N, C-alpha and C positions, 0 to 999 in steps of 0.2 A: 927563711921568711915564707911562711905558708900563706896561701891565698884562700879567702873565703868568698863564696858567691851567695847573694841573697836577693830576693825580689820584693818590691814594694809598689804602692800606687804613686806616692808623691815623695820626692826628695827636696828638702829645703837646705840650701848651702848658706851657712852663716847664721849665727844666733843673735841677730840684731832686731830692731823694731819692725823692719819690713817682713822678715820671715815669721816673726811672732804674730804679726797682724794677719798675714796670709794663712798661716796655720790655724789661727783662731777662727777666721771666716770659714775655712774649709771644714773644720770640725763641727760647725753649726749647720753647714749646708749639706755635707755628706759625712755624717758621723762614722759610717762604716769604712770609709777609706783609711788605709794604713799610711801614716806619715812618718818619715824619718828625718831628723835634723843632724847635720854634721857641722861642727864648729872647731876651728883650729885652736882657739884659746881655751882656757880652763873654765870659763863662766860665760853666761849670757850677757849681752850688752856691754862688751868691754872696749869696743872700738868706737865707730861714729855715734852709736846710740848712747854711749856713756855720758852721764851728766857733766863730767869735767871736760868732755871732748866735744860737746854739742853746743854750738854758739847760740842758736835762736831760741828754741823752746817756747812754743805757744805762738808761732807765726799765724796771725790772722789778718795781716796787712793793715792792722789798726794804726800802726806807728811807723812802719818801714817805708820811708819816702821813695825808695827806688822802685816800688810797685806802682807809683803814680807818676806819669811823665807829662811834661808840658809839650803840647803840640806846637808846630810853627805859628799857628794863629793865636797862641796864648791860652787856649783852653786846656783843661787837665783831662788826660785819658785815665779813667779809673778801672778799665776793663780787667787788668791783671789783678789789681787789689780785690775786686769783687770776686774773681775766680778763686783766688787763694783763700778768701774768707769763706766762700761756699764750701770749699774742700775741707777747711778746718771744722766747719759745722757738721760735716759727715763724720769726721773723727769723733767729735763730742757725742754724737748720737750713738755710735757704736760702743764707745766706752760706757755710756749710760746703760745701754742694753746689757753689757757684761756685768755691770754692778747690780742692776735690777734682777738679773737672772742668778745672782750669787755665784757667778763664775770668777769674778775677782772681788776682793774686799778692800775696804779702806781707800776710797778714791782720793782722800786728802793726802795720802802718801805720795801721789804723783801729780795732782793738779790743785792749784790754789788760785783764788782771785787775786788779780794784781792790775792796777791801772797801767794802760799803755799810753805813752806820750811821744810826741815829736817835738823837737826843739831846734830852732834855727836863729841865726844872727845875720844882720845886714839887711839893707832895704830890699834888695831883690829877693832874697830868701824869705823874708817876712811876707812879701807880696805873693810869692809862690804858695806858702803855707796857708794863707788866707783863702786863696783860690781853691786849694786842695780841700780845705775844710768845707767850703761851699759846695764843691762838686760831690763830696762823699756824703754830706749830711742829708742829701735828698734820697739816699739809699737806705732801706730798712736795716741792713746789716751794720750800718755805721751810726745808727741813732744813738743819741746820748753823748755825742762828741762835743766837747767844749773848746773854745778858742780864747786865748787872752794874750794881749801885749802889755798888760798892766803888771808892773814890777811887784806890787803888793800881792796880787793874786798868785803870781808865779812863786813868790816866797812861801805862800801857803802850800802850793802844790809840791815844790821842789826846794825845800830850805837849804839842803846841802849844796845844791848847784848855784843858788842865788847869793849865798853868804860870801862876802868879800869880793863881790863882782864890781869892778871899777870901770869896765868898758862902757862907753857912751853909745855904742852901736845899738840900733833897734834890735829887740829880742822878742820872740813870740813862741808860743807852745800850744799844742792841742793835747787834750786829755780825754780818755774814754775809760770808764770804770769797768766795762765788761770784758777787759783783757784777762789773761791767765798766765801763770807760770807753770810750765809742764816739765816734770822730771822724766825724760824719756828713758833714762837708765833704769829707774825704778819701775816704770810701766813695762818695759821689756822683761824685767825679771819676774814681775807679777804674771805676765802673759805666758812665759815659759813654765812657771809653776802650774798654771792652769792647764797648759797643754800636757804636762807630765801626768796630771791627774786624769787626763782623758786618754791615757795609754799611748801618747806620742813618744816615740823612742828618740831621746836627745843624746847625742854622742859628742861629748867635749873632747878636746885634744885629738881630734880626727881631721886630718888635712886632705883636701881633695887634690889629687895629683893630675887626673885626666878625665875627659868625657868623650865617649864614642857612641855613635849611632849604631843600633843593632838592626838586623835584617827585618825585624817586625815593627820597626819605627820607635822602639823604646830607647832609653838612654842608659848606657853602661857607665857607671861612675866608679873610678878607681880611687880608693881612699887609703891613706896611710894612718894606721893607729899609732900615734906618736909614742905612747907609753910602752906598748909591746913590740913595736917595730913591724907588726904584721901588715900585710897588704890585703885589703878587702875589696871585693867587687860587688857593687849593688846596682840592680837595674830598676828603673822606674818608668812609668808611662809619661810622667811630667816632672820636670826639674826646674826649680826656681833658684837662680843665682843671686843671692842677697848678701854678698860678701863685702859690701862697702867698696873701698878702693881696690880690693882684691878681685872684684867682679870682672874687670876688663880682661885680665889674663885668662880667667876661666872661660869667658865668652869666646875669646880667640881660640881656645882649645877645642871648642865645639865644631869649628870649621863651617858654621852656617853662613850663607851668603850675607845675611844681615850684620854679621860681625866684621865684615870687611870695611875698609876706609873709615875706621873709627879709631881715634887715639885718646889719650888721657893726659891732662896737664895737672901735676900735683901741686897743691897749695897747702902749706901748713899754717897754723895760727897760734898766736900767743895772746894770753889775757893777763891783765893785772887783777889780782884778787886782794881785797881789803882784809888785813889780819887784825883789825881793831873792831870788835863788836859794837862799841859805842858810836863809831863812825857809820857802820852799816845800818845801825838803828835809825839814823837820821834820814834815810832815803827809802821810799816805798813805791817803786814804779820801774817799768822798763822805759828808758828814755833814749830814743834814737835821734841822731843828728843826720847831717847830709855828708855823703862821701866827698872827699877832696877831688878836685878836677884831675882826671887821668887815673883815678883809683878805681879798681874793679868793684862791682856791686856788692861782693861779699865782704868788703872792707868798711862798710858803713859803721861809724863809731857809735857805740851805745853803752850806756851805764845801766846795768841790769841788777835789780834785786832778784836773787835766786834762792830757792829753798833746797838745800842739799844736806843729806843726813839729818833732816829735821832742824837744821839751823838756817837762820837768815844770813845770806852771804851777799856780798856786793862785788860784781865783776865789771871790768871796763876793757873794751877792745872792739874788734880784734885787731891785732897787729899782724900783718901778713908775714909769713916766713917761707922759705923754700927748702924743700928736701926732695931728693929724687925717689923717696919711698912712696908707695901707694897706700900703705897702712902705717899707723904709728908703730906697729910691731913688724913692719915689712922689711924689705931688703933695699940697700942702696943701689941695687941693679934693676929695681922695678921699672924705672922710666926707660932705660936702655932696652930691656928685654921686651917691652911693650911695642917697640918699633918693628914692624913687619914689612915685607915687600909691598903688601897691599895698602899700607897706611903711611908709608914713608913720605910721600908727596903731600898728603893731608897734613902730616905733622910739620913738615918744612914750611908749608904755606902758613900754618898757624904761627910758627915762630917769626916769620917775616912780618905778619900782620900785627903781632902783639908786642913789638919792641917797647912801646911805652909801658905795657904791663910788666915786662921783664925788668925794665929800668926801675919801676916802682917797687917790685919785689926785692931787688938788690938793695935799694935804699932802705927798705923796711928791715931787712936782715941785719944791716950794718948799724941800726940804731942802738944807742946806749940806753940803759935804764933811765937816765936823766932826760934823754930826748923823749922817751915814752911818757915820762911824768909830765913833761911840758904839754903833750897832747891831752893827757888826763886833766891838766889844770884848765884847759879850755872848757871842761865840764865842771870840775870842782876846783875853783880858784885857790882854795886853801889846802889842797892835798899835800900831805907830807910823804916824802920818799919812804921813810921807815914804816909807814902804815900799809904799804902795798908790796906784794910779792908777785913774781912772774910765774904763770902756769902755762905749760905747753899744751895746747888743745889738740884735737884730732887732725888727721890728714883728710883733705878733700881732694877728689880727682875730678876736675872739670872735664866734661866731654868735649872732644874736638871732632867735628865731622864736616862733610861737604853738604852745604844746603843751597837751595835754589836762590834764596834771598841774599845770603852772606857769601856764597861762593865757596871755593875750596878752603879747607882748614879753618872753619868757623868755630870759635870758642863758645860753648853753650854754658849758661850759668844756672840752668834749672835741673830738674830731675828727669831722667829719661828711662823709659822701659824699652828694651830691645827684645823683640819676640821672633822666634822662628816662624816661617810661613804657616806651618801646620799647628802652631800653638803648643807644641810639646815641650818647648823650653823658653824661658824668659829670664832676662837679666836686668837688674836695676843699676843704673849708672848715674853719676852726677851728684849734686849737692842740694843747696837750699831751693825751695822751702822744705824738702825732704820729709823728716819725721812727722811734722805737723799735718801733712797731707797723706800720711801712710794709708789710711783706709780707702780714700778715693783712688790712690795709685794701685792698690791691690785689687779693688773692684775692677779696675781697668784691665789688670792682668787676667782676672777670671773671665772677663768678657772676651778677651783675645784668645785665651787658651782653652776655654770650655764653652764655646758658643752653643753647643748642643744641649747644655744643661741649664742655660740662663733662664729659659721660660719656666722650668719646674722650680728653679731656685728663687724666682722673683718674689713670691709671697713671703718667704722667709727673710729675704733681703729687706723687704719693706717693713717687716716686723722689727728688724734690727735697726734700720735706717728709714724712719717714716717719710723723709723727704726724697727718698730714692727716685730718680727720674724727673725730679722737679727742681726748679731754681727758687731757693728761698727768697732771693732778692726780688723776685716777681710775685711772691706770695707773702705779703707782710704779716697777715694774721697768723698763717701757719708758722712763720718764723718766730713770732712772739710766743706762741704756744710751745713750740719745740725748745726754744732758748730758755724759757722759764722752767720747763720740766727737766731739761738736762742740767740746768744750774742747781735745781733742788736735789736731783739724784747724786750729782758729783760734789755736793756740799759747797757750792760756790755762793758767796755772799754778795750778790750783785744788787746794786741800788735799783729799787723798783722803778724810780722815775727815769732811769737811763733807758728803759725799754718800754715805757708806757706811751 
């Protein structure tokens, strides 16, 4: 086994949407920098970014009820929903820039207009949804949202869900037409095609084995070429670890102080997918319900229209599962080998704190298909078992860390960037809202890792993202202009009255 040594400016580990986004930003900001990508699998976007492994797709907090919480005084806190939507608007602007610059073609291949809806049942939930609607509708980002408790109106909006419904419980929904369905697998592949055309070296079937700091502050990355069996050593001034669930093990190998006292809790997901095109044709929206009491935020039930392989598809879920693997293609030893002397107490504390979650996951794993169909029938009363198949979605690794507010072993449900103190290395951990906020997250990485370049880069960033440094929720006129122009560029057929 011979060893090869090579130098470069930037190494991106993992060919998912995060590396694709960071590489695309860097190629616009510093075209002369040499970038290399290393991916263990044979193609781009095969793990968390893949369209069959990615639950949310188009998270803009328009319909996800877990982003708006009820405070003890009964008012609704919309802070998180506004932040997530702001971040999604940044992604839209960057994608529009890439299309306008002819760097990617055919935006309809990855993004399509689709109404986003929230649906609830029961007196308390209806009251919550009404208050949520009132709280959000005062914000420019959520303009055009409609609310209804009228069965006739709901039948117009969601015929498949309303047909055969016999419950006398109060029911209500909100609907906003400016939602989208995003195929992040397709977007990831488009971005890597673009990077290849810009002379970025993309190495598939290359597994990163180790990372070590060199005396000059660079990173030496040991890589196994799976086909030839060769070991290569590449050094770079900056390394980004964007390997999905695999990022935690690689972060631990860096030995940086920031990697200590962090653990990972793997959660897998299952979806029901409709195999009857005539059933899928009767539904045209993403409809989110409320998570059951005791269920984690990532288990919010939703019935989603999705566009995969240019076909309209209907998915329902997610049903949580448990596997000790950190990647769909990972090892059953992933969880065990992630426990280190520096994080064992963090992990144990998380286990003790999250007994209800563990119980919930065990119950979910033991469900039969018929039990899952019963949950689906809460959405589609007339659903037939033979019309639905089960699909195993991707693995998510929720971050466990010690926090001031939550104490030791707190389970985090968001996306986390862990950076070395000098910014020479950064790793992305966590899950939702993930891909939808990729551009915001990668701009954050640039700010932490290249503070010395941010001033010179700022004009170009503002060209790519006109609202950079501003909050669109505080600039309604700017939001309307940007939203209209990105809709036109991306080929989104949004109703004019929704944003007028």
